[in-house]
C-alpha positions as CSV (number, residue, x, y, z in Angstrom):
1,M,0.0,-0.3,0.1
2,N,1.5,3.4,-1.1
3,A,0.2,6.8,-0.7
4,E,1.4,10.5,-1.0
5,T,0.1,13.6,0.7
6,T,0.9,17.2,1.0
7,T,0.7,18.7,4.5
8,P,0.7,22.4,5.0
9,M,4.4,22.4,4.8
10,R,5.3,18.8,3.9
11,T,5.0,16.3,1.3
12,I,5.2,12.8,2.7
13,D,4.9,9.0,1.6
14,L,3.8,6.2,3.7
15,D,4.5,2.6,2.7
16,L,4.6,-1.0,4.0
17,D,7.8,-2.7,3.4
18,D,8.0,-6.5,2.7
19,W,8.4,-7.1,6.5
20,G,5.2,-4.9,7.0
21,R,7.2,-2.2,8.7
22,L,5.5,1.3,8.2
23,V,7.9,3.4,6.2
24,L,7.8,7.2,6.1
25,T,9.5,9.0,3.2
26,D,9.9,12.7,4.5
27,A,9.8,16.2,2.3
28,D,13.5,15.7,1.9
29,G,13.2,12.0,0.6
30,K,14.9,10.4,3.5
31,E,13.5,7.3,4.4
32,H,12.7,6.1,7.8
33,A,11.8,2.4,8.4
34,G,9.7,1.0,11.0
35,V,8.1,4.2,12.2
36,E,5.1,3.9,14.7
37,P,2.3,6.1,14.9
38,V,1.1,7.4,18.3
39,R,-1.8,9.6,19.4
40,A,-0.9,12.4,21.5
41,F,-4.3,12.9,22.6
42,P,-6.4,9.7,21.9
43,L,-9.0,10.3,24.0
44,T,-9.7,14.2,23.7
45,D,-9.3,14.4,20.0
46,P,-8.1,11.3,18.1
47,G,-7.8,12.8,14.8
48,R,-5.3,15.5,15.7
49,W,-1.6,15.2,16.7
50,I,-0.4,11.9,15.6
51,S,3.4,11.6,16.2
52,L,5.4,9.3,14.0
53,C,8.1,7.9,16.1
54,D,11.6,6.1,15.1
55,S,12.2,2.7,16.8
56,H,14.3,4.9,19.6
57,G,10.5,6.4,20.4
58,R,11.9,9.5,18.9
59,E,9.6,11.7,16.8
60,V,10.2,11.9,13.1
61,L,7.1,13.8,12.2
62,C,4.1,15.0,13.8
63,V,0.5,15.3,11.8
64,E,-1.5,18.0,13.2
65,T,-4.6,16.6,11.8
66,L,-5.6,13.5,9.8
67,D,-7.9,15.9,7.8
68,D,-4.7,17.3,6.4
69,L,-3.7,13.9,4.5
70,A,-4.7,12.6,1.4
71,P,-7.1,9.6,1.8
72,P,-4.7,6.6,0.8
73,V,-2.2,8.2,3.4
74,R,-5.1,8.5,6.0
75,Q,-6.2,4.9,5.7
76,V,-2.5,3.8,6.1
77,L,-2.2,5.4,9.1
78,E,-5.5,4.8,10.8
79,E,-4.8,1.0,9.9
80,E,-1.6,1.3,11.6
81,L,-3.2,3.2,14.7
82,A,-6.0,0.5,15.0
83,L,-3.1,-2.2,15.1
84,R,-1.2,-0.4,17.7
85,E,-4.1,0.5,20.0
86,F,-5.4,-3.3,20.0
87,V,-3.2,-4.7,22.9
88,P,-5.0,-7.8,24.7
89,V,-3.5,-8.9,28.1
90,I,-2.0,-12.4,28.3
91,R,-3.1,-14.0,31.6
92,R,-1.8,-17.5,30.9
93,I,0.2,-19.2,28.1
94,V,-1.1,-22.5,27.4
95,R,1.1,-23.9,24.8
96,V,4.1,-22.7,22.4
97,S,4.9,-24.9,19.7
98,G,8.4,-26.1,18.6
99,E,11.8,-25.1,19.6
100,I,12.8,-22.8,16.6
101,S,10.9,-20.1,15.1
102,P,8.3,-19.4,13.7
103,T,6.1,-20.7,17.0
104,D,2.5,-21.0,17.3
105,W,1.3,-19.6,20.8
106,D,-2.0,-20.9,22.3
107,V,-2.8,-18.3,25.0
108,E,-5.5,-17.1,27.4
109,T,-6.1,-13.2,27.3
110,D,-8.5,-10.7,28.7
111,R,-10.5,-11.3,25.6
112,G,-10.4,-15.0,25.6
113,M,-8.4,-18.0,24.0
114,T,-6.4,-17.3,21.1
115,R,-3.8,-18.5,18.6
116,F,-1.1,-16.3,17.1
117,T,2.3,-17.2,15.4
118,V,5.6,-15.3,16.6
119,D,8.1,-15.0,13.8
120,T,11.3,-14.7,15.7
121,E,12.4,-14.7,19.3
122,D,12.9,-10.7,18.7
123,D,9.3,-10.4,18.7
124,V,9.1,-11.4,22.4
125,R,10.6,-8.5,24.3
126,R,10.8,-7.2,27.9
127,I,10.1,-3.5,27.7
128,S,10.5,-3.0,31.5
129,G,11.1,-4.9,34.6
130,H,8.2,-7.3,34.6
131,R,6.6,-6.1,31.6
132,V,6.7,-8.0,28.2
133,L,5.4,-7.4,24.7
134,I,4.7,-10.1,22.1
135,T,4.1,-9.0,18.4
136,D,2.7,-12.0,16.2
137,S,3.1,-12.4,12.5
138,R,0.2,-9.9,11.6
139,K,1.6,-7.1,13.6
140,L,-0.9,-7.6,16.5
141,R,0.7,-6.9,20.1
142,Y,-0.1,-8.7,23.0
143,Q,1.1,-7.6,26.4
144,V,1.9,-9.2,29.7
145,P,1.8,-6.1,32.2
146,D,3.5,-8.1,35.0
147,T,5.2,-11.3,34.3
148,R,5.1,-12.2,38.2
149,T,1.3,-12.5,38.0
150,L,1.5,-15.2,35.6
151,D,1.2,-19.0,36.6
152,A,4.7,-21.1,36.9
153,G,4.0,-22.6,33.6
154,S,3.4,-19.6,31.8
155,R,6.5,-17.9,33.3
156,H,8.6,-20.8,32.5
157,I,7.3,-20.9,28.8
158,L,7.9,-17.1,28.5
159,E,11.4,-17.0,30.1
160,R,12.6,-19.0,27.1
161,Y,12.1,-16.5,24.9
162,L,13.2,-13.4,26.7
């Protein structure tokens, strides 16, 4: 999916690369692979002030309003935001298939039982002391807010990937 737009001072391009990462090409033609869209005020005004941040969390570009974007760019951005904002909480890890990647995970979440595929061990990462984020092959994210709240079997499985 590829889209171009002109905002009041910038022409930008948003595209998904072969690995499904969002790539921003800024007005100077510089590519920023793996940018993440973040709403600055999701509750008060979800259509305004969207930051596109690099893999280190630094803002690369800020979109003041989605209304300034061409429909194809807006669609790409809204789809990425929807993926980012859907983050089920894993309560129990039932089973992980295989010893090498990709692996299928059967888990119990706050939204019920589900199965997903994790492409590599790098997609399971600790983001703070006891908080873990898992990204599946479809770019959906699952979180474990506190690994200490998991049962012993779930903690044992998870520790193999951290």
